[in-house]
Phi, psi and omega in degrees: 000138180289163177303317182294317179295320178295317178299316180296316178298315179299318180299318180293315180297313182294321178297322179295318179295315178303317179298320178296331178272005179074025182255168176286126174266112183288164167279149177241144176213165176209141357273172173296152179284338180276121182290136174090003178246157181264339180209139170228155178229127175245121177272140175225160178302123178080012179166211181174180180230132175251118178254130186229134173284133179243335184294125176073017181241150175293147181303321181300322178292320178296313180298319179299319179293322179294315180296313181296326176299319178296316181298312182295315181301324182271359176048058185276155173289170180301312181296315180297319182293323178296316179297315181293316179304316179300313181296320180293316179296320178299325181290322184261359180305324180299328179293322179294325182281333184262353181267126180293147175289151183307316182295316179295321179296317179298317179297322180295322178294314180299318180296319180291329178290325179292325181288323184290000000 
């Protein structure tokens, strides 16, 4: 799955979990408009947007920024944020397990080029 497809899938999964908890599910976009940062959050009436850099970053870092964006946007208490983080990570854990590591991905590309 491409970085963009994985990001889109994660956004849908995380938004669904936020909705189940009765929270605001933000819009997600990439990259942030601010140069040199990995995540920005814009609050708007009734919601907000979490922008995350994905290029050249490990998936776990991207997911962590997306999850933290939901927590920050919803201004949760410590207890609420711990519960929500656990639920969000459980939802996207499958993405970490199904996404090839960069080195393995590179080897797979090289192998397919040799066959072609």
